[in-house]
Wavefront OBJ file of the C-alpha trace (Angstrom):
o trace
v 57.291 174.700 86.798
v 54.721 172.199 85.597
v 52.784 169.764 87.746
v 54.863 166.739 86.632
v 58.091 168.432 87.716
v 56.608 169.451 91.068
v 55.334 165.919 91.643
v 58.720 164.456 90.698
v 60.564 166.772 93.070
v 58.133 165.835 95.851
v 58.716 162.153 95.011
v 62.498 162.586 95.407
v 61.942 164.571 98.598
v 59.800 161.770 100.035
v 62.190 159.097 98.795
v 65.239 160.765 100.330
v 63.572 161.472 103.653
v 62.252 157.903 103.701
v 65.830 156.699 104.172
v 66.000 158.785 107.327
v 62.585 157.642 108.491
v 63.532 153.985 108.041
v 66.807 154.610 109.852
v 65.002 156.320 112.720
v 63.100 153.109 113.497
v 66.446 151.652 114.599
v 68.053 154.823 115.911
v 65.416 156.316 118.198
v 64.909 153.291 120.482
v 68.656 152.632 120.714
v 69.603 156.129 121.904
v 68.279 155.910 125.481
v 68.888 152.171 125.812
v 72.381 151.916 124.340
v 73.908 154.901 122.519
v 73.747 157.295 125.485
v 75.882 154.883 127.511
v 78.691 154.595 124.967
v 81.970 156.436 125.270
v 82.104 158.968 122.432
v 84.900 160.965 120.807
v 85.344 164.506 122.086
v 84.174 165.901 118.730
v 80.757 164.218 119.024
v 77.925 166.710 118.647
v 74.930 166.727 120.987
v 72.144 164.400 119.896
v 69.822 167.265 118.899
v 72.203 168.250 116.045
v 71.553 165.116 114.019
v 67.890 165.737 113.080
v 68.353 169.204 111.505
v 71.554 168.147 109.762
v 69.976 165.039 108.270
v 66.824 166.946 107.293
v 68.958 169.427 105.389
v 71.087 166.727 103.783
v 68.122 164.634 102.650
v 66.552 167.747 101.130
v 69.769 168.596 99.247
v 69.991 165.000 98.065
v 66.408 165.141 96.788
v 67.135 168.325 94.865
v 70.273 166.753 93.378
v 68.362 163.658 92.245
v 65.612 165.844 90.803
v 68.158 167.847 88.789
v 69.598 164.623 87.383
v 66.136 163.235 86.601
v 65.277 166.498 84.871
v 67.941 165.764 82.227
v 65.772 162.949 80.903
v 65.222 159.343 81.906
v 65.843 158.275 78.310
v 69.533 158.991 78.889
v 71.474 155.930 80.078
v 73.735 158.136 82.225
v 70.696 159.510 84.056
v 69.293 156.049 84.747
v 72.709 154.844 85.928
v 73.234 157.863 88.181
v 69.806 157.470 89.758
v 70.442 153.755 90.316
v 73.561 154.681 92.303
v 71.514 157.294 94.134
v 68.988 154.630 95.158
v 71.770 152.261 96.220
v 73.421 154.815 98.461
v 70.009 155.674 100.002
v 69.523 152.003 100.845
v 73.018 151.863 102.327
v 72.227 154.967 104.372
v 69.286 153.205 106.007
v 71.292 150.016 106.365
v 73.920 151.833 108.427
v 71.282 152.798 111.005
v 70.164 149.182 111.185
v 73.721 147.868 111.566
v 75.033 150.497 113.983
v 71.932 151.128 116.101
v 69.693 148.133 115.391
v 72.414 145.529 115.762
v 74.309 147.820 118.162
v 77.523 147.130 116.325
v 80.020 149.962 115.932
v 82.411 147.542 114.203
v 79.995 146.419 111.496
v 78.670 149.962 111.317
v 82.201 151.082 110.491
v 82.461 148.518 107.699
v 79.062 149.504 106.350
v 79.717 153.262 106.479
v 82.874 152.726 104.429
v 80.765 151.079 101.712
v 78.223 153.915 102.043
v 80.995 156.506 101.634
v 82.201 154.809 98.430
v 78.627 154.647 97.105
v 78.123 158.367 97.791
v 81.384 159.202 96.010
v 80.360 157.112 92.994
v 76.952 158.819 92.997
v 78.621 162.238 93.021
v 80.873 161.241 90.130
v 77.855 159.918 88.199
v 75.903 163.116 88.916
v 78.888 165.212 87.817
v 78.591 163.763 84.304
v 75.027 165.117 84.147
v 74.837 168.191 86.362
v 77.628 169.982 88.210
v 75.062 171.525 90.538
v 73.593 168.115 91.395
v 77.074 166.807 92.183
v 77.822 169.886 94.309
v 74.591 169.416 96.277
v 75.792 165.943 97.305
v 79.141 167.162 98.685
v 77.796 168.249 102.117
v 76.397 164.730 102.478
v 79.782 163.176 101.680
v 81.445 165.522 104.176
v 78.920 164.692 106.894
v 79.309 160.946 106.284
v 83.095 161.445 106.432
v 82.646 163.105 109.830
v 80.191 160.383 110.900
v 82.746 157.765 109.835
v 85.244 159.359 112.200
v 82.690 159.328 114.991
v 81.854 155.696 114.224
v 85.559 154.792 114.335
v 85.995 156.687 117.606
v 83.004 154.947 119.182
v 84.319 151.580 118.049
v 87.792 152.246 119.495
v 86.500 153.686 122.760
v 84.021 150.869 123.417
v 85.699 147.642 122.369
l 1 2 3 4 5 6 7 8 9 10 11 12 13 14 15 16 17 18 19 20 21 22 23 24 25 26 27 28 29 30 31 32 33 34 35 36 37 38 39 40 41 42 43 44 45 46 47 48 49 50 51 52 53 54 55 56 57 58 59 60 61 62 63 64 65 66 67 68 69 70 71 72 73 74 75 76 77 78 79 80 81 82 83 84 85 86 87 88 89 90 91 92 93 94 95 96 97 98 99 100 101 102 103 104 105 106 107 108 109 110 111 112 113 114 115 116 117 118 119 120 121 122 123 124 125 126 127 128 129 130 131 132 133 134 135 136 137 138 139 140 141 142 143 144 145 146 147 148 149 150 151 152 153 154 155 156 157 158 159
């Protein structure tokens, strides 16, 4: 692997994890002050589960984006797919702001629905370029599906 490819993978790794870092600015302070006092669905995992899951998912997402990039930025499909990738990353961070920062399970639910659609579109865009890249995004879609259920449960239990 040449230096440019290594640097590009590291860029996507940093970019993907940056979404989580931005989200953590809203999440971390809200946990002891607000989130811990909410009623949660019985299928809610303990808080310590979220960090390793998100670390894994952001790493898989970075690898997926790298695989798409590796097909060549001159290709319109690659540029389009990576634009959707960036959009869903932004929406990922936005959910943390809406749910934890604004402390709004209702608006968080609306936003996570848009995020879910953006992830699905990204997967479909990636599929046109790399089946492996699309497959690497599926655990993320599944986790956000689960998180959507948790978000809905929190909204219903705390309104």
